[in-house]
N, C-alpha and C positions, 0 to 999 in steps of 0.2 A: 262606267258602272253607276248605278243609282245610289244615292246617299243613304237611303233608308230601306229597311226590310219590309216588304209588303206581306199581305196575308198568305199568299201562296208560298212564298219563301219561308215564312214562319211555320207553316204546316209541314213543309219538307224538312226543315232543319229540326223541328221538334221530333219528327219521326226518326231522323238520323241520330239525334241525341238519345232517344229511348232505345234504339237498336244497339248502339255502340257503347254506352256508358259502362255497362257491366262486363262487356267482353274485353279481353286483353288486346284491344286494337286501337285505343285512344279516341274517345269521343271528340275531344277538342281538335284533334287533327282532322277528323272527318267533317266537322263543322267548317273548318277552314278550307279543306280540299273541295268539298262539295260546292261551297260558295264560289270558289275560284273557277271550277270547271263549268258552272252554269253562268259565269260572267256576272255574279252578284257582288255587291259590296261586301267586304269582310265584316261580318256582324260584330266583331270585336270581342275582347275578353269579358267585358261587362255582360253582354248578351249571353255568352257561353256560360258564365258563372251563374246567372239568374235562372236560366232554363234547367240548370242542373238541380235546382231546388225541386223540380218536378220529379226527376228520377230519384232524388234522395228521399222524397216523400214516399215513393214506392218501397224503398228500403225500410223506412220507419214502419210501414204497415206490414210488410212481409215478415220482418223480424220483430214485430211488436211485443210478443211474449218474452223473447230473449232480452230485448232492450229494456222492458219494464223491470225484469228481474235484476238486470245489472244496475239500473238507476236506483231502484228501491233498496236493494241490498247495500250498495255503496253508500247511499245516504244514511241508512240506519247504522252502518258500521262506523260512522264518524263519532257516534256516542255510545256504541255497543261494541266493546273490544273483542268479544268472542266471535263477532261476524267478520273480523278483518282478515281472517284466513280463508273465508269462503271464496270460491272461485269467481263468483259473480262480483263480489266486492273488489277483488284483485283486478278483475277485468276492467272495472271502472277506472282504476288508477292507470292501468296499462294503455287504455284508450287516450286518457289525458296526456300521459307521457309521450305516446307515439304521435300525438297531434302537434307537439311543440316544434319539431323541425320545419314542417310546412308552414306553420304560422309565422315563424321568425323569418324564414327565407321569402315567403310570399310578401310580407310587408317590406323587407329590405330591398327586394328586386321588383317591386310592383311595376315601375315604369318600363323596365326591360321586358318583363313578361307580356305587357300590353303592346309592345312594339317589336323589338328586335327578334324575340323568340317566336314570333308568328311568321317569320320568313319561311316560305314553302321549301326552300332548299334544306333548311335545318329540319323542318317537319319530316320531309322524305327520308333524310339521313337517320333521324331518330326512329322512324318506323322500322327501318332495316336493322339498325344496330341493336336496338332493344328487343326486336323480334328474335334476333339470333341469340341474345343473352337469355331470353325466355326459353329458347330451345335447349340451351345448355342446362338451365335450371330444371326444366322438365325431364331431361335425360338423367340428371344426377339425383333426382328426387328419391328419397327413401320412403316417403309416403307413410310415415309411422306415427309422428307426434300428434297430440291433441291439445287444444287450447286449454281446457280445464286442468290438465295434469302438467303440461310442459311450458306454457307461456310464462316468461319472466321479463324483468325490466330490460336486460340487454336485447332480448328478442324484440320487445315492443319498440325500442329505439331503432333497431335495424329496419323493422317494418316502416317506422316513421320516416327514416331517411329515404327509403325507397319510394314512399308516397310523395315526398318533397320533390323528387325528380320529375313527377308528373306535372309540375308547373310548366314544363316544356311540352308544348303540343307535339304529339307523336310518341311520347314515352308510354303513356297509359297508366292511370292510377291503379286500376285493377291488375294490369299486367305486371307493373313494378312491384306492388305489395305482395301479390300472389307468388310471383317469381322469387321474392325474398323468402317467403314462407317455405317454398319448395326447397330452396338451398339450405334452410335451417332444418329441414327434415319433416315438416308438417304434412299431414294428409292434404290432398288437393281441396276437398270441401271445407276443411278446417281453415286452411290458408285463405280461401275465398271469403269465408264468413268473417274472419277478422279484418280482411280488407274492406268489406262492406261496413263493419262497425267503426273502423278507424276513420273512414271517410266522412262519417256523419258530422263531427264538429267542424272539420275543415270546409266541407261543402256548404254547410249552413252558414258559417261565419262569412265565407267568401261571397256567397249569394246575397246575403242580407246587406253586406257592405256595398256591393255593386248595384243594389236596387236603386240607390240614390243617383246613379248615373244614367239610368234608363230614361229615354225621352229628352236627354240633353245632348247638345252638340251633334255628333255623327252617330250617337247610339240609337238603336231602333226605338220606335215608339212603344207605349205601354200595351196597346191592343195586340199587335203581332207577338210581342214578347209573352203575354199571357197565353195566347193560343199555343205557342211553341212549348211553353211550360206544361200545360195541361196534356198535350199530345205526348210529350216525353214521359210524363207520369204513367199514362195508360199503357204505352208500349213497354216502358221500362219494367213495370211490374211483371208482365208476361215473360220478359227476357230473364229476370231473376229466377223465376220458377223453373224455366227450362234449363238455365245454366247450372243450377245447383244439382239437378238430376244428371246432367251431361258429364260434369267433371268428376263425379264420383266413380265413373267407370271408363273415362276416356282421357287421353293426353291432349295437349294444346296444339298439336301438330297442324290442324287446319287453319287455326288463327295465325300461327307463325308463318306459314306459307303465304297466307293472304297479306300479312303485314309487309313481307319482303316484296311481293309483287306490287302492292300499292305504292310502297316507297320508291321503287324503281320507276313506276309510271309517273309519279309526281316529279321526280328529278328530271326525267327525260322531257316531260311536258314543259317544265320551266326552261330547260336547256334549248329547246327549239322554239321558245316564245309562244307556245300554245296557251299558257297561262302565265300571269305575272307572278314574280317571286314574292313581292311585298303587297 
């Protein structure tokens, strides 16, 4: 395998990132799996984290009005007590609280995340297991609660713990957090919206920290990384718009079936030495 990511690989991986980041199918798993099947060098956790800045920029733009309302209201509530019960101000605190688990675990297990957890046997297993868990959550969903009326600190921390599981490629940040929301009783589009909002601090912090590793050692160079990031932004924005419409009236069944099939394919491919596990 080549040691660095070329321009074509960057284009393909940026497209993969944009297509899969917001769907409950794990973008980090797809970056890892696509690279393996094409015989490319594993781009690594740093490259994956940095190109997620592209898809996260799509979130910032798509939800810009909602995000500005949360930030401005939360900030003003720090010195204006009557604003502290406003749903936007409370959302600010819930996003902060829900971001703690992934921040703590991400720093504590950084080396493991960048090495052991990228083993394709584990990735395939997680695609299957967490796909089935999403199926259970989707089947049990009451589809009733809303963020403005029902989100509280215990719920925010539950979402946060589910998001932390996405440090393992194959779990899926959106799948884990949305699934947690469904089990708590939230409407699908409400669970997805909070999943997107909750990801902002984690993805931005992770991406900015990993920026310093780009171009060093076996990490991809800056040029291909920038190309992949830009592509992931453009494609990701279109996917958000589609997904928010889709989940308001549909279950996650197609994504669940896809996850299980892909997980089986990955495990079989590794077992017959078609692709390397590490």
